[in-house]
C-alpha positions in Angstrom: 2.9 0.3 20.1 3.9 -0.3 16.5 2.7 2.2 13.9 0.2 0.3 11.6 2.0 1.9 8.7 4.8 -0.6 9.2 2.4 -3.5 8.5 1.1 -2.0 5.3 1.8 -3.6 1.9 3.0 -0.3 0.6 5.6 0.0 3.3 6.7 -3.7 3.0 7.1 -3.3 -0.8 9.1 0.0 -0.4 11.2 -1.5 2.3 12.1 -4.4 0.0 12.9 -2.0 -2.8 15.3 0.0 -0.5 17.1 -3.2 0.6 17.4 -4.3 -3.0 18.7 -0.9 -4.1 21.4 -1.1 -1.4 22.2 -4.8 -2.2 21.1 -5.8 1.3 24.2 -4.1 2.8 24.3 -1.7 5.7 25.0 1.7 4.3 26.6 3.1 7.5 29.0 0.1 7.8 29.8 0.4 4.0 31.0 4.0 4.6 33.8 2.5 6.7 34.6 -0.3 4.3 32.8 -3.0 6.3 30.4 -5.4 4.5 27.5 -6.0 6.9 24.1 -7.4 6.0 21.2 -4.9 6.3 18.2 -6.1 8.3 16.4 -2.8 8.8 15.3 0.2 6.7 15.6 3.5 8.5 13.7 6.7 7.8 16.3 9.5 7.6 13.5 12.0 8.3 11.3 10.2 10.9 7.8 9.2 9.9 6.2 10.9 12.9 7.7 14.3 12.0 7.7 14.0 8.2 4.8 11.6 7.1 4.9 13.1 3.6 8.4 11.4 3.1 7.4 8.0 4.6 7.5 6.2 1.2 10.1 8.2 -0.6 13.0 6.0 -1.5 15.6 8.8 -1.0 14.5 9.0 2.6 15.2 5.3 3.3 18.5 3.9 4.4 19.4 0.1 4.7 21.1 -0.6 8.0 22.2 -3.4 10.2 20.5 -3.5 13.6 23.6 -2.2 15.4 23.8 0.9 13.2 20.0 1.4 13.3 20.1 1.4 17.1 22.8 4.2 16.9 20.6 6.4 14.7 18.1 7.3 17.5 17.7 7.0 21.2 15.8 3.8 21.8 14.0 5.2 24.9 13.0 8.7 23.7 13.2 7.9 19.9 15.0 11.2 19.4 17.7 11.2 16.7 21.3 10.9 17.8 24.2 12.9 16.4 24.7 10.1 13.9 21.0 10.3 12.8 21.2 14.1 12.5 24.4 13.8 10.4 22.5 11.6 7.9 19.7 14.2 7.8 22.2 17.0 7.1 23.8 15.2 4.1 20.5 14.0 2.6 18.8 16.2 0.0 15.1 15.3 -0.6 12.8 16.9 -3.2 9.7 18.7 -2.0 6.8 16.2 -1.6 4.1 15.9 -4.2 0.9 16.1 -2.3 -2.3 14.7 -3.9 -4.5 15.5 -0.9 -4.2 15.9 2.8 -3.8 12.2 3.4 -1.8 10.9 0.5 1.7 11.6 -0.9 2.9 10.1 -4.2 5.8 7.6 -4.1 8.9 8.4 -6.0 
């Protein structure tokens, strides 16, 4: 079942902002000199484990579908080695929490 968050206008706007920031190019392919259109925005720190970072632009990565499928196991949804490496090299600020349900966007 799809998380309702992914249908929200806040997510759709933030997703579009991430794609525009990355010029609609897959950031994983780009690391290897390939120009591939990005079709997906990946949460480096997964939403289910880190909901406070769900709308933080620094936690979002524009990817092609092939690279996105390589970031986490499609059956268990666990991060793969590639997904873990992106986490290790990503530095995120501490979240600004307004209340128990809301985190400010950055």
